C-alpha positions in Angstrom: -52.5 -7.2 -30.6 -50.7 -10.2 -31.5 -50.6 -12.6 -28.4 -46.8 -13.8 -29.2 -45.7 -10.0 -28.9 -47.6 -9.6 -25.9 -45.6 -12.5 -24.6 -42.2 -11.0 -25.6 -43.0 -7.6 -24.0 -44.3 -9.2 -20.6 -40.8 -11.4 -20.6 -38.9 -8.2 -21.2 -40.4 -6.4 -18.7 -39.9 -9.0 -16.1 -36.3 -9.5 -16.9 -35.4 -6.2 -16.2 -33.6 -5.8 -12.7 -33.9 -2.5 -10.5 -30.8 -0.4 -10.5 -28.2 -1.4 -7.7 -27.9 1.2 -5.1 -24.4 2.2 -3.4 -25.8 2.7 -0.2 -28.0 -0.8 -0.3 -24.9 -2.7 -1.6 -22.8 -1.4 1.2 -25.3 -2.3 3.8 -25.8 -5.6 2.5 -22.1 -6.0 2.9 -22.1 -5.1 6.4 -24.8 -7.2 7.3 -23.1 -10.3 5.6 -20.0 -9.3 7.8 -22.0 -9.4 10.9 -23.2 -12.9 10.2 -19.5 -14.0 9.5 -20.2 -14.4 5.7 -17.2 -12.6 4.7 -16.7 -13.8 1.1 -20.2 -12.8 0.3 -19.3 -9.4 2.2 -16.4 -9.3 0.1 -18.5 -9.5 -2.9 -20.7 -6.6 -1.9 -18.1 -4.2 -0.8 -16.3 -5.1 -4.3 -19.7 -4.0 -6.3 -19.9 -1.1 -4.0 -16.2 0.0 -5.0 -17.1 -0.2 -8.6 -19.7 2.5 -8.0 -17.5 4.6 -5.7 -13.7 4.0 -5.6 -12.9 7.0 -3.3 -14.4 5.7 -0.2 -11.8 4.5 2.4 -14.4 2.8 4.2 -15.3 0.1 1.6 -11.7 -0.5 1.0 -11.5 -0.5 5.0 -14.1 -3.0 5.4 -13.1 -5.3 2.7 -9.7 -5.4 4.1 -11.2 -6.8 7.7 -13.1 -9.6 5.7 -9.7 -10.4 4.2 -7.8 -10.6 7.5 -10.9 -12.7 8.7 -10.3 -15.2 6.1 -6.4 -15.2 6.8 -5.8 -13.3 3.5 -3.1 -10.7 4.9 -1.9 -9.9 1.4 -5.0 -8.9 0.3 -6.0 -7.0 3.2 -2.6 -5.1 3.1 -3.4 -4.0 0.0 -6.7 -2.6 0.5 -5.6 -0.8 3.4 -3.0 1.1 1.4 -5.9 2.2 -0.8 -7.9 3.1 2.1 -4.9 5.0 3.6 -3.9 6.7 0.1 -7.7 8.5 0.5 -7.2 9.2 4.2 -3.9 9.0 5.7 -5.2 9.3 9.4 -7.9 6.4 9.1 -6.9 4.7 12.1 -8.4 1.4 11.3 -6.9 1.2 8.3 -3.6 1.7 10.0 -4.2 -0.9 12.6 -5.8 -3.4 10.1 -2.2 -3.1 7.7 -0.4 -3.4 10.9 -1.7 -6.8 11.6 -1.8 -7.9 7.9 1.9 -7.1 7.8 2.5 -8.8 11.2 0.8 -12.1 9.7 3.1 -11.6 6.6 6.1 -11.4 9.0 7.0 -7.9 8.0 7.5 -7.0 11.8 9.2 -3.6 11.3 6.5 -2.3 8.9 3.9 -3.4 11.1 5.7 -2.0 14.3 5.6 1.5 12.0 1.9 1.2 11.5 0.8 0.5 15.1 3.3 3.4 16.1 1.3 5.7 13.8 -1.9 4.5 15.2 -0.8 5.7 18.4 0.4 9.1 17.2 -3.2 9.6 16.1 -4.9 7.8 19.2 -2.8 7.7 22.1 -5.1 5.6 24.0 -5.6 2.6 21.6 -4.8 -0.4 23.8 -4.6 -2.9 21.0 -2.0 -0.8 19.3 -0.1 -0.5 22.6 -0.4 -4.7 23.0 0.5 -5.3 19.2 3.6 -3.1 19.7 4.6 -5.0 22.9 4.3 -8.3 21.1 6.3 -7.4 18.2 9.1 -6.1 20.0 9.1 -9.2 21.9 9.4 -10.9 18.7 12.2 -8.9 17.2 14.2 -9.1 20.6 13.8 -12.9 20.5 16.3 -15.1 19.1 15.3 -18.8 18.4 18.2 -21.3 17.7 17.0 -24.1 15.8 19.1 -27.2 15.6 19.2 -29.4 12.6 19.8 -33.1 13.6 20.5 -35.9 11.3 17.8 -38.5 10.8 18.3 -41.9 12.5 18.0 -44.8 10.0 18.8 -48.6 10.5 21.7 -49.8 7.9 18.7 -51.5 5.9 17.1 -48.3 5.0 20.3 -46.5 4.4 21.3 -45.5 0.7 24.1 -47.5 -0.7 25.1 -44.2 -2.7 27.8 -42.2 -1.5 27.0 -38.6 -0.5 27.9 -35.8 -3.1 28.5 -32.1 -2.8 26.0 -30.1 -5.0 27.7 -26.7 -5.5 25.2 -23.8 -5.0 25.4 -20.7 -7.4 24.5 -17.3 -6.4 22.1 -16.1 -9.2 23.2 -12.6 -10.4 20.0 -10.4 -10.4 21.2 -8.3 -12.9 20.9 -11.0 -15.6 17.1 -10.3 -15.0 16.9 -6.4 -15.6 13.8 -4.8 -14.8 11.8 -2.9 -17.6 10.0 0.2 -16.9 6.4 0.1 -17.6 5.1 0.5 -20.9 1.8 2.4 -19.9 2.3 5.4 -17.4 -0.1 5.4 -14.2 -3.4 7.3 -14.0 -4.2 6.5 -10.8 -2.6 5.9 -7.2 -3.5 2.3 -7.4 -1.7 1.6 -10.6 1.5 3.8 -9.3 1.7 1.7 -6.4 1.5 -1.4 -8.5 4.2 -0.3 -10.7 6.4 0.8 -7.7 6.5 -2.6 -6.1 7.5 -4.1 -9.5 10.7 -1.8 -9.4 12.0 -4.1 -6.7 15.0 -3.4 -4.7 17.4 -0.2 -4.4 17.8 0.9 -8.2 17.3 4.5 -7.6 18.1 5.3 -11.1 15.4 3.0 -12.5 12.7 4.7 -9.9 13.9 8.2 -10.8 13.5 7.7 -14.5 10.1 6.2 -13.8 9.2 9.6 -11.8 10.6 11.6 -14.6 8.4 9.9 -17.4 5.5 10.3 -15.5 6.1 14.2 -14.8 5.8 16.4 -12.0 2.0 17.5 -13.1 0.9 14.2 -13.8 2.3 12.9 -10.2 0.6 15.6 -8.4 -2.9 14.7 -10.3 -2.3 10.7 -9.6 -2.0 11.9 -5.6 -4.6 14.8 -5.8 -6.4 13.4 -3.1 -3.6 12.2 -0.9 -0.5 10.3 -0.9 0.7 7.5 1.6 3.4 9.1 4.0 5.5 6.1 3.6 5.4 6.4 -0.4 6.3 9.9 0.0 9.5 9.1 2.2 10.5 6.4 -0.2 10.1 9.1 -2.8 12.3 11.6 -1.0 15.8 9.9 -1.6 15.1 9.6 -4.9 14.3 13.2 -5.4 17.5 13.9 -3.6 19.5 12.2 -6.6 17.8 14.1 -9.2 19.6 17.0 -11.0 16.4 18.3 -12.6 15.7 21.1 -10.1 12.5 22.4 -11.9 11.0 18.9 -11.7 12.0 18.5 -8.0 10.7 22.1 -7.3 7.4 21.5 -9.2 6.5 18.3 -7.4 7.3 19.1 -4.1 5.1 22.5 -4.3 2.2 20.7 -6.1 2.4 18.2 -3.1 1.5 20.8 -0.9 -1.7 21.3 -2.4 -3.1 17.8 -2.2 -6.0 17.1 0.0 -4.7 16.1 3.8 -1.0 17.4 3.1 -1.2 18.6 6.9 -1.5 14.9 7.9 1.4 13.9 5.5 3.6 16.5 7.1 2.8 15.0 10.6 4.1 11.8 9.8 7.4 13.0 8.7 10.1 11.9 10.8 13.6 13.6 11.8 15.6 11.7 8.8 12.8 12.5 6.3 13.0 16.0 7.2 17.0 16.3 6.8 16.4 14.8 3.4 13.9 17.6 2.4 16.4 20.1 3.6 19.0 19.0 1.3 16.6 18.7 -1.4 15.3 22.5 -0.9 18.9 23.5 -0.3 20.0 22.1 -3.5 16.9 23.7 -5.4 17.6 27.3 -3.5 21.5 27.0 -5.0 19.9 27.5 -8.6 18.3 30.6 -7.4 14.5 29.3 -6.7 12.8 31.0 -3.9 12.0 28.3 -1.7 10.6 30.1 1.4 7.0 28.7 0.9 8.3 25.0 0.7 10.1 25.5 3.9 7.0 26.9 5.6 4.9 24.4 4.3 6.9 21.4 5.0 7.4 22.9 8.7 11.1 23.1 8.2 
């Protein structure tokens, strides 16, 4: 056998790495986390997510790493991903509340902590956070702006002038619908955030473009209660009763639908009743919908 060929074969054999294993990567991430090596833990959890992006635990663990690194925006994103897979994942709800508190979104954070107590009434950390946020919301801080005292030698010789401030009309910067329709819940949430403001018509057109069947596929695992409640007022403005009926019917078949109904507040149920009443006027049988949504 040619010695050079043998060398090449030996080198090739030595360069082959053993296949990565999801469990081992996840375990390594947990080990890094315990040692306080949060960046390394994030890398491990990210690699594990490439193997299995259906695990709420991986997103939840990575979210905690982001919180420990003072990266609340990334933590909130991962918590939303975890909750889209399991809406009753208490740790993800609590961590998202912490992230939103750090982002000064106090009302949203308060909502998350209250949801935690619905699932775990003895959660002392959530109770403490609720009290802290309520104090923040109730307190009013008066900030007094004082002129800077300068000696005449350091004062400008130029007279002060008034600078007009013109309000920007955001309508001059129209928001376009995404070119590509989403196929995953992550893509949907990303697009939804881009459709900023209260532009109901634009959001309704986005939902109609995706279609009721595709929307139910996107949220086949679950849909966040907050997202569902955001969609309800949009559906109320929709005149395509077949689309609305099909979507609401298909949502009753998604995983963890019971948890979704649990989080519906009285205003949300009122909107649902109005929507279903509108469907009923068009000759559809809505008894099943009323029963499924506990109306």
